[in-house]
Every structure is written in structure tokens, then in C-alpha cells.
C-alpha positions as CSV (number, residue, x, y, z in Angstrom):
1,M,22.8,0.5,9.4
2,S,25.5,-2.3,9.9
3,G,25.0,-5.7,8.0
4,V,22.6,-6.5,5.3
5,T,19.2,-5.1,4.8
6,L,16.6,-7.2,3.8
7,V,13.1,-6.0,1.8
8,T,11.0,-8.0,1.3
9,G,9.1,-7.1,-1.8
10,G,11.9,-5.1,-3.4
11,A,10.9,-6.0,-6.8
12,G,7.1,-4.1,-5.8
13,F,5.9,-0.7,-6.8
14,V,7.7,1.2,-3.5
15,G,10.5,-2.1,-2.9
16,K,12.1,-1.0,-6.2
17,E,12.1,2.9,-5.0
18,L,13.1,1.4,-1.6
19,V,15.9,-0.8,-2.6
20,R,17.2,2.0,-5.0
21,L,17.5,4.5,-2.4
22,L,19.3,2.3,-0.1
23,R,21.8,1.1,-2.0
24,Q,22.8,5.2,-2.8
25,R,23.2,5.0,1.0
26,G,26.1,2.8,0.4
27,E,23.9,-0.1,2.2
28,T,24.1,-3.9,1.3
29,V,20.4,-4.7,0.2
30,R,19.1,-8.1,-0.2
31,S,15.6,-7.9,-2.0
32,F,13.2,-11.0,-1.5
33,D,10.4,-11.2,-3.7
34,L,8.8,-13.6,-5.8
35,A,10.1,-11.5,-9.4
36,A,13.6,-13.0,-10.3
37,P,16.3,-11.5,-9.2
38,A,17.7,-7.9,-10.4
39,A,21.3,-7.6,-9.0
40,K,24.1,-10.5,-7.6
41,D,22.2,-9.8,-3.9
42,D,18.4,-10.3,-4.5
43,V,16.9,-13.1,-3.6
44,Q,13.8,-15.1,-5.5
45,G,11.5,-16.7,-2.9
46,S,7.9,-16.5,-1.1
47,I,7.1,-15.2,2.3
48,T,4.7,-18.1,2.9
49,D,8.2,-20.5,2.5
50,A,9.3,-20.4,6.4
51,H,12.3,-22.1,5.0
52,A,12.9,-19.7,2.3
53,V,12.4,-16.7,4.7
54,A,14.6,-17.9,7.4
55,E,17.8,-18.4,4.5
56,A,16.8,-14.5,3.4
57,M,17.0,-13.7,6.6
58,E,21.0,-14.6,7.6
59,G,23.3,-12.1,8.2
60,V,20.1,-9.2,8.3
61,G,20.3,-5.9,10.8
62,S,17.6,-4.3,9.7
63,V,14.2,-5.4,7.9
64,F,11.6,-3.7,5.5
65,H,8.6,-5.8,5.3
66,L,6.2,-4.9,2.3
67,A,5.5,-7.7,0.1
68,G,1.9,-8.8,0.0
69,N,-1.1,-9.2,-1.9
70,A,-2.4,-5.2,-2.0
71,Q,-5.4,-5.6,-4.3
72,L,-9.0,-5.6,-2.9
73,W,-10.3,-8.4,-4.2
74,A,-9.6,-12.1,-5.0
75,K,-11.5,-15.3,-6.5
76,D,-10.4,-16.7,-3.1
77,E,-10.1,-14.3,-0.3
78,T,-7.9,-16.6,1.6
79,V,-5.3,-15.3,-0.1
80,F,-5.5,-12.5,2.0
81,D,-5.1,-14.4,5.1
82,E,-2.2,-16.2,3.5
83,V,-0.2,-14.0,2.5
84,N,-0.7,-10.8,4.4
85,R,-1.0,-12.8,7.7
86,R,0.3,-15.4,7.5
87,G,3.5,-14.3,5.4
88,T,3.9,-11.3,7.9
89,E,3.8,-14.5,10.7
90,I,6.8,-16.1,9.1
91,V,8.9,-12.8,8.7
92,I,8.7,-11.5,12.0
93,G,9.5,-15.1,13.4
94,A,12.6,-15.4,11.1
95,A,13.5,-11.9,12.0
96,V,13.7,-12.4,15.7
97,G,15.4,-16.1,15.3
98,A,18.3,-14.1,13.5
99,G,18.6,-11.7,15.9
100,V,17.3,-8.1,13.5
101,R,18.3,-5.5,15.4
102,K,15.6,-3.1,13.0
103,F,11.9,-4.2,12.2
104,V,9.7,-1.8,9.5
105,H,6.5,-3.2,8.6
106,C,4.4,-1.5,5.3
107,S,1.2,-1.7,6.2
108,S,-2.2,0.1,4.9
109,L,-4.1,3.4,5.5
110,T,-7.0,1.0,5.2
111,T,-6.6,-0.4,8.3
112,L,-7.6,3.3,9.9
113,V,-10.9,2.6,8.0
114,G,-13.6,0.3,9.1
115,E,-17.8,-0.3,9.8
116,K,-17.6,2.1,12.9
117,T,-15.9,4.8,10.5
118,P,-19.4,7.2,9.6
119,V,-20.1,7.3,5.5
120,G,-19.2,11.3,5.3
121,A,-16.7,13.3,5.8
122,T,-14.5,12.2,8.8
123,T,-10.6,12.2,9.5
124,A,-8.1,9.6,11.2
125,D,-4.9,9.4,12.1
126,E,-3.0,6.4,13.3
127,S,-3.9,6.6,16.5
128,V,-7.1,5.5,15.4
129,R,-7.7,1.9,16.8
130,H,-10.4,-1.1,15.1
131,E,-10.4,-4.3,15.2
132,P,-10.3,-7.1,12.7
133,D,-14.3,-7.8,12.5
134,D,-14.6,-4.0,11.8
135,M,-12.7,-4.0,8.5
136,L,-14.4,-3.5,4.9
137,G,-13.1,-6.4,3.4
138,A,-10.8,-9.7,2.8
139,Y,-7.6,-7.5,2.7
140,P,-7.7,-4.4,5.1
141,R,-8.7,-7.5,7.7
142,S,-5.6,-9.4,6.6
143,K,-3.4,-6.1,7.0
144,L,-5.3,-4.6,10.7
145,E,-4.0,-8.5,11.4
146,A,-0.4,-8.4,10.5
147,E,-0.3,-5.0,12.5
148,R,-1.1,-7.4,16.0
149,I,1.4,-9.9,15.0
150,V,4.1,-7.1,15.0
151,E,2.7,-4.8,17.8
152,A,3.1,-8.3,19.7
153,A,6.8,-8.9,18.6
154,A,7.5,-5.2,19.5
155,A,6.1,-6.1,22.9
156,N,8.3,-8.7,23.9
157,G,11.1,-6.7,22.4
158,L,11.8,-6.6,18.9
159,D,12.6,-2.9,18.0
160,A,9.9,-3.1,15.6
161,V,7.7,-0.5,14.2
162,I,4.8,0.2,11.6
163,A,4.7,2.4,8.8
164,L,0.9,3.3,7.1
165,P,1.6,4.9,3.8
166,T,-1.7,6.6,1.9
167,E,-1.8,5.8,-1.7
168,P,1.6,5.4,-3.4
169,L,1.6,7.2,-6.9
170,G,4.0,7.7,-10.1
171,P,5.5,4.9,-13.1
172,G,6.5,1.5,-12.8
173,D,3.4,-0.3,-10.7
174,T,3.5,-2.7,-13.1
175,A,1.0,-4.4,-10.7
176,L,-1.5,-2.3,-11.2
177,T,-2.6,-1.7,-7.6
178,P,-5.9,-0.4,-7.6
179,P,-4.8,3.3,-7.2
180,T,-2.5,3.3,-10.1
181,K,-6.0,1.2,-12.1
182,M,-8.3,4.0,-11.6
183,I,-6.0,6.2,-12.5
184,L,-5.6,4.8,-15.8
185,D,-9.4,4.0,-16.4
186,F,-9.6,7.4,-15.9
187,A,-6.8,8.4,-18.7
188,N,-8.6,6.0,-21.0
189,G,-12.2,7.5,-20.6
190,A,-12.9,4.2,-18.7
191,T,-14.7,5.3,-16.1
192,P,-18.4,7.4,-17.1
193,A,-19.3,8.4,-13.6
194,Y,-17.1,8.7,-10.5
195,M,-17.8,8.7,-6.9
196,D,-17.9,11.9,-4.7
197,C,-14.3,11.1,-2.4
198,V,-11.3,12.1,-0.6
199,L,-7.9,11.1,-1.9
200,N,-4.3,10.7,-0.3
201,F,-1.6,10.4,-2.6
202,V,2.1,10.2,-1.5
203,P,4.6,9.5,-4.7
204,A,6.2,6.2,-4.0
205,G,9.9,7.5,-3.7
206,S,8.6,9.7,-1.0
207,I,7.1,6.9,0.4
208,A,10.2,4.7,0.3
209,E,12.3,7.9,2.2
210,G,9.1,8.0,4.8
211,L,10.0,4.0,5.2
212,I,13.9,4.8,6.0
213,A,12.8,7.1,8.5
214,A,10.8,5.2,10.1
215,R,13.7,2.7,10.4
216,D,16.2,5.0,11.6
217,H,14.1,7.8,14.0
218,G,10.9,5.5,14.5
219,A,10.4,4.1,18.4
220,R,9.8,0.5,18.7
221,G,6.1,-0.8,18.6
222,E,4.9,3.0,17.3
223,R,2.9,3.3,14.5
224,Y,3.3,6.3,11.4
225,L,0.9,7.6,8.7
226,L,2.9,8.9,6.2
227,G,0.1,10.6,3.6
228,G,-0.1,13.4,1.7
229,E,-1.9,15.9,0.6
230,N,-6.1,15.5,0.8
231,T,-7.3,15.5,-2.9
232,P,-11.0,15.6,-3.4
233,M,-12.1,13.2,-6.5
234,A,-12.7,16.4,-8.4
235,S,-9.6,17.5,-8.1
236,L,-8.0,14.1,-9.5
237,L,-10.2,14.0,-12.8
238,A,-9.4,17.9,-13.5
239,E,-5.3,17.2,-13.1
240,I,-5.7,14.1,-15.2
241,E,-8.3,16.1,-18.2
242,K,-5.1,18.6,-17.9
243,I,-2.6,15.9,-18.6
244,T,-4.2,13.8,-21.2
245,G,-6.9,15.8,-22.6
246,V,-9.3,13.0,-22.1
247,A,-12.6,14.8,-21.1
248,A,-13.9,14.0,-17.2
249,P,-16.6,12.2,-16.5
250,K,-19.3,15.0,-15.5
251,T,-21.7,12.7,-13.7
252,R,-21.3,11.8,-9.8
253,M,-22.7,8.7,-8.5
254,P,-23.8,8.7,-5.1
255,Y,-22.6,6.2,-2.5
256,W,-25.4,4.2,-2.1
257,V,-26.0,3.9,-5.4
258,A,-22.3,3.0,-5.9
259,L,-22.3,0.6,-2.9
260,A,-25.3,-1.2,-5.0
261,A,-23.5,-1.7,-8.2
262,G,-20.1,-2.9,-6.4
263,A,-22.0,-5.5,-4.6
264,V,-23.5,-6.6,-7.6
265,D,-20.2,-6.3,-9.9
266,T,-17.9,-8.2,-6.8
267,K,-20.6,-11.1,-5.3
268,L,-22.2,-11.8,-8.6
269,V,-20.3,-10.7,-11.9
270,S,-17.2,-11.7,-10.5
271,A,-18.0,-14.6,-8.7
272,I,-19.4,-16.2,-12.1
273,T,-17.0,-14.7,-14.6
274,G,-13.8,-15.3,-11.9
275,K,-12.8,-11.9,-13.4
276,P,-12.0,-8.7,-11.1
277,P,-14.5,-6.1,-10.3
278,K,-14.6,-2.7,-11.6
279,A,-15.3,-1.2,-8.8
280,P,-14.5,-3.9,-5.8
281,L,-16.9,-3.5,-3.1
282,T,-14.1,-2.9,-0.1
283,G,-13.1,-0.2,-2.7
284,V,-16.6,1.7,-2.7
285,R,-17.5,0.9,1.1
286,L,-13.0,2.8,1.9
287,A,-14.7,5.7,-0.7
288,G,-17.3,6.5,1.3
289,R,-15.9,6.7,4.6
290,Q,-14.4,10.3,3.0
291,V,-11.8,10.0,5.3
292,C,-9.2,12.7,5.0
293,F,-5.3,11.4,6.7
294,F,-3.3,13.5,9.0
295,S,0.7,13.1,9.1
296,D,1.1,15.0,11.9
297,K,3.0,12.3,13.4
298,A,5.5,11.5,11.0
299,A,6.6,15.0,10.3
300,K,7.3,15.8,13.9
301,R,8.8,12.2,14.6
302,L,10.7,11.4,11.9
303,G,11.0,14.5,10.1
304,W,9.0,13.3,7.3
305,K,7.2,15.0,4.6
306,A,5.8,13.9,1.4
307,A,6.5,15.4,-1.8
308,D,4.0,17.2,-4.1
309,W,1.8,14.0,-5.9
310,R,0.9,16.3,-9.2
311,P,4.6,15.7,-10.7
312,A,4.2,11.4,-9.8
313,L,0.9,12.0,-11.3
314,R,2.1,13.0,-14.6
315,A,5.0,11.0,-14.2
316,A,2.2,7.9,-14.0
317,I,0.6,8.8,-17.3
318,D,3.5,9.2,-19.3
319,W,4.9,5.8,-18.0
320,F,1.2,4.6,-18.8
321,A,2.0,5.8,-22.7
322,A,5.2,3.7,-22.6
323,E,3.5,1.1,-22.0
324,G,1.0,1.4,-24.3
325,L,-1.2,1.0,-21.7
326,L,-3.3,4.1,-23.0
327,R,-6.0,4.1,-25.7
328,K,-5.1,6.2,-28.9
């Protein structure tokens, strides 16, 4: 791929893996991130700063847009719209202005689950379409609205594709995004009960490979779900117990009880204290829709398949230990 490859959010969990893989391929990579530069080609800046984004876009041939707020709760929920939607609008505008040849937008599985998704077992792939008002919280709404911006740009001629990773897993998630924080809490025995749900983990490096495949083989305007094995919560807990020796919780909390607890924790306790809720309401609502995700399209069109999540789980727990995050 000729020209500089720009990765917004290049210092993030998946971003670091993507930058590493692209450089291994011999590409000149420019990471654009709030974090201080880690290499000579990196640039520090915010995707909400149109001037900084335009400067970072100079000489760029392809863009991987990963930067965003990936939490499920914020004291001021307007941050999701400002960063995820408006930030994407700024990056897309700069890419069009710079004549970028290929654009990969990293979205979220949460845009495939909405109010109309039934509570209980169901399935989904990238063909599922919801409206922004159907989303189960401010974060997924902002990500879906960002997708719409990318699709509009693709309809107007930008060679853009959308990737929808499921839950990234592995070491190095310094932001402790919701899936990582959930695993850390279970590894520390800090969660006395669990909700019966279906999880879908993909190693962060495997997601990075999928993003590259989407750029190299994806068709303009298409969405590609990058998911792995659909895993019951009980199976995840058994794996964590096997690795850590910490007994898994035995109490299973019904969805409606978890929903009530999440509402109180999010709308009352966190609203008063300003501290993140233990179980964000958006996360509870998503988990209650026990969705199995299928990535047949990515396998057939991109030649991509997720690696096994279990080694990534062990690596994540080893990283927790190295970082002093595990209780003794």
C-alpha cells in the first residue's frame, strides 16, 4: 500500500497491535493518538481537533480509524457523541480532502444489538440494521451514527469499509475497557454473582489482522463482522478459575434483577458519586440479549478467521499479574 498508513488510536489496545503488524509488513505507519508518540513517525493529537487531523492526514494513502471512547459509561454522556460521532466526521472530512485511497472504520458489535433485539438467545451478523434511537445506550448510539457517516462518504466515492470487531482480548489493555475490566474483576474474585450471557472474544492481534484484511480485500461501503467463538459466561468463568485458582461465582443473577441493579448503580449511585458503575446499565442491557455473532462474511470475502481466545485470556491474566492488578 503506497503512501503513509495512518492509524487513529494507534496507542490503544487494538491500535498497538495494528501498528506493529503494519510496520512488520514494511509500511510507513503514522499513529495519531492522545498518548505521547512512541516512534518517530507518530503524532500526538485528538480526533476532535480538525486542524491536527488535517495535518496528520498529509501524504496518507490509507487510514485505519480506531480512535474513540470505548467505555460504556461516562459522567457526561455527550463525550460519546463528541468523540465517536463528531470525531469520525472530522477524520472522514480530512481523509476526503487529502485524497485518501482506502479508509477502514473500526466500529463495534454493540451497533448490532438494539431495543428490538429480543431478550434471550438470538443471532446476528453484519446484515443487522438498527436505527440510532434503537441503541441501548449513548456509546452504541454514537458508534452507529459514526457508521452512517462512513457509509455516506462511501456512497459519495470514498473507498471506505466498516469493520465490527466483537470483544478484544489479550495483554496490554491499559484503558481497562469493559471486557478486560470484567475479566479482571472475576480474576480477583470481586464479582459475587454473574448473569447468564453469551460472550464473543477475539485476540487483539487477530482483530488487527482482520482490519488489514478489510482494507486489502473489503468492498467499498460493506460492513464486516470480526467475531470469534460464541462462549457462554459459565465457560469463561471455568477458564478463569482454571488459570487463577480463584473460585468462580456460583450465584446466577436473573436478567431482570441485574437490570434493576444496573439502573440503580448507573442512574443513582454513579450519578451522585461520579464513579463508574460496577455494572453499567448499557452493558447489562446488551448482555441480556444473548446474541451469538457469526462472521461467515469475513471468512468468505476477507479470508479471515479469529484465533482461539483461550491463549489470549491466559496472556491477559499474566499481564494483570505483571502490572500488579491481581490481588495477592
